[in-house]
C-alpha positions in Angstrom: 66.5 137.5 63.7 69.9 136.8 65.2 68.6 137.4 68.6 66.3 134.4 68.2 69.1 132.0 67.6 70.2 129.8 70.5 73.8 129.9 71.8 76.0 126.9 71.4 76.3 124.3 68.8 73.8 124.1 66.0 72.4 120.7 65.6 71.7 119.3 62.0 67.9 119.3 62.6 67.8 122.7 64.0 69.9 124.1 61.0 67.6 122.5 58.6 64.4 123.7 60.2 65.5 127.2 61.1 67.9 128.0 58.2 68.0 125.6 55.3 64.4 124.8 54.5 63.2 128.5 54.8 66.1 129.5 52.4 65.0 126.7 50.0 61.4 127.8 50.1 62.3 131.5 49.6 64.5 130.5 46.6 61.6 128.5 45.1 63.5 125.4 44.5 62.7 121.7 45.3 63.4 120.7 48.9 66.3 118.4 49.3 68.6 117.7 52.3 71.8 119.8 52.4 74.0 116.5 51.8 72.2 115.8 48.5 72.6 119.4 47.2 76.2 119.3 48.3 76.9 116.1 46.4 75.0 117.4 43.4 77.1 120.6 43.4 80.3 118.7 43.7 79.3 116.4 40.8 78.5 119.3 38.6 81.9 120.9 39.4 83.7 117.7 38.4 81.6 117.3 35.3 82.5 120.9 34.3 86.2 120.0 34.5 87.1 121.5 37.9 90.1 119.6 39.2 89.4 117.2 42.1 91.9 118.9 44.2 89.9 122.2 44.1 86.6 120.2 44.8 88.4 118.6 47.9 89.4 122.0 49.1 85.9 123.5 48.6 84.2 120.6 50.3 86.6 120.4 53.1 87.6 116.7 52.7 90.6 115.9 54.8 91.2 112.6 52.8 91.7 112.8 49.1 90.1 109.3 48.9 86.8 110.9 49.9 86.9 113.2 46.9 87.9 110.4 44.6 84.3 109.1 44.5 83.6 111.9 42.1 86.5 111.0 39.8 84.3 108.9 37.4 82.4 112.0 36.5 85.4 113.9 35.1 84.6 114.4 31.5 88.0 113.5 30.0 89.5 111.3 32.7 89.7 108.2 30.5 90.7 110.1 27.4 93.7 111.6 29.1 94.9 108.2 30.1 94.5 106.7 26.6 96.2 109.7 25.1 99.1 109.3 27.4 99.5 105.6 26.7 99.1 106.1 23.1 102.1 108.6 23.0 104.2 106.1 24.8 103.6 103.1 22.6 107.0 103.1 21.1 108.8 104.6 24.1 111.9 103.0 25.4 111.3 100.8 28.5 113.0 102.5 31.5 112.6 99.7 34.0 113.2 96.2 32.7 112.5 93.2 34.9 115.7 91.3 35.8 115.7 87.6 35.4 116.1 85.6 38.5 119.5 83.9 38.8 119.3 80.1 38.8 120.1 78.7 42.2 
């Protein structure tokens, strides 16, 4: 089988036809493009509590902003923010705004 593969770069279309779709068929699952399944897998990881940094590393995103699109799926993202703020309701202000001097 390896002898049948062409040398050089593999195009997206060639990968899908020769590798991806036959593997999907053999697995007996519904046929989706690789990007859809990649996005779904990343979404499931975030929903399961995997840190975004780990998802970024797995997906190979160079820019963290790319991975941030999954942040809304984190199960306790808003809860952690609210808990943090509630612990600090009575905290001392560490940076007070200085009043402007009259000119």
